[in-house]
Phi, psi and omega in degrees: 000322181301320182293311183301320183295315179298321178287320175295324178293329181287326176297320184287318179294325184288322177277342174079351183202148180219058183262014194292340182264347181135169175077000182257195183293138177101341182236144182291145178256153178286160180270076186279141174276099181238138178272347185288145180289336189212146182199156176206138168245122183232130175277131199295306192295317182259350183071018184290127175276126179264334183202143172214145171220115181051044186313319187252018175290131183278121180217157180291133179264355184054227189278355164297349169305327183290356172299313182294316172308305180296324179301307184301315176305315180285328173301314180294322178297303189291341176274349178086008177295318172232170180233165178285347180266355174303142178266134180246126174265122185286127182274165179300324181288317173298320181294338183271003182293140179270203175063212181294133178204168174247017168067039174299149180253148171298127179097347178292148182245135184212150177284161178298324173302312183296321178294318180298318180298323175298326181284313187292328190264316187240000184058043184297114180290320179293333176287324176297312179289325172302317171295320179300316182288325179299312183287317194241358179097322176207165180292315181307315183288331172292316177302320170303324173294316179306314181288327179289322179295320181296315179300320178293335178270000178080030179272078185291338186267004196247144167220123174256137180248339181212173180260012186243324186099004178301145187301131179210127179300121176097356178273100191222163170201189180228170180296318184297312184298321176303317180294324178295308191284332171300311179300318177300315182300302189288337177278320181273335190226070184298343177304339187293341182296333181306329184259318188286344179266353182293134166269303179230141176199188175209168172232176183056050178059035182094351194283337183231116187273155177234138172228128187305129176287349176265095184287346173300333181305321187261337185243005178244127184296127179086000183304134182243349183156204012226318181196126175260169175195145172200141172216162182302325181271326180286337193062229193237114183248158180201148162237108185251137177234139181209155182232130176213141179048041179085355186245130177243138183244145174246121177245119180250131169229142181226138179063045163292143187294330184215167180297317178303312184291333173297308174295326169301319180296309186301318182287332177293319182292312183300317183294322177300311179303312181285334178281336186261336185231162174215147179249119186249136173278131182248128174236159179303141172311322182234160181291151172285116181283145171316146171245128176299148179237113174290129172059030182259155172295336171249148185270351177203168172236156174254100185294158182221148174293146181302315186210163175294143174252111179240126188241134177270118177232160174288148173310139181098339181270356186302322177285354183264004181278130174224169177231156176221114182265143177229114186237140170304133181283319179217138174248145179248126181294147016270155175246129178271147175298129181088001174295139181279130179235012180168188176207160172240124170267138181246115183250141170243124192042040177090349180268123176297119182255335184206156178220126188243125173295146172246128187242163170274131179283350188216165168272132178239116172289150174287142179300141168275164176309308176306309183299318177305306184304317181293321184292310179307309182301321179297317185296322181294317180297318182291325177299322185284000000 
């Protein structure tokens, strides 16, 4: 699944748009009642934009910045560079962070996993800086990595100046860019849910309670995360993720006037997405038939689809999905494993929406002359 997600992300970034299912350029958008200055709704698996409002406006993200902080932490975790059990010793600098915090003390020790929980659940600035210093040696070095990763993801509206989202002149991003990094995090690192779905927990052996800043986790069906943020200048921001019926959506709102309006905006976007779209698994209308192999050590191969096909469609279009198969009639050995032997076109109401290659799952070597002679002799004897 990680490979599928990464391939889909690359395709979206290369095309610069993923509006095939609606909500993009050239299609009308619903008149959603939003208080936010900027907003985006994106489907996770395909990266399709379902709704946008001033999507590339550069605004302060506040603690939604920490989506990138968590992305780098989870990339390090999932690559094995660090583990959740690693012990981090808190520096004086990290302990001195203002704003949202878990009141870390200089010299206090906490595991990477506990610090990640503090960042995801209560947006601890001190915990974020402690993790940044552990991974990169200093916050400034970590911020350089954040900006490099943003560049790699195509986040062209983004400049990070810290890992927390505390106010800093020039520390900006956009709703679209937040959706990109949110998608990368939840698609490539589903383990983040272990933290972002927590409603209440504690640290320090139960001595310090944690309550999620994202109230949708408790009150919205299917909520999976992701990160809230607010400052006096940024106002109220959020990247909200939720999953229903196998489809996960990312709703980003920036500069909502109040906390309540931020959550209402996110819910409005998510409600629209779940009511209007479906993610459908597509299979061939008929089974893939074996393909004969001429002069091969095996007489045939059983072709397979290159990848799973999941198609985003508007509600009501599920019954309009059809497939069209093109398969090689005969193959001549040798056949390579992974060789393309056909394609499956996926159509919605007669229009091609996706094409999936059909591959040979195995290698078939060409018969040598002695083996060919032996096979012919065997057939002659059997016929007699």
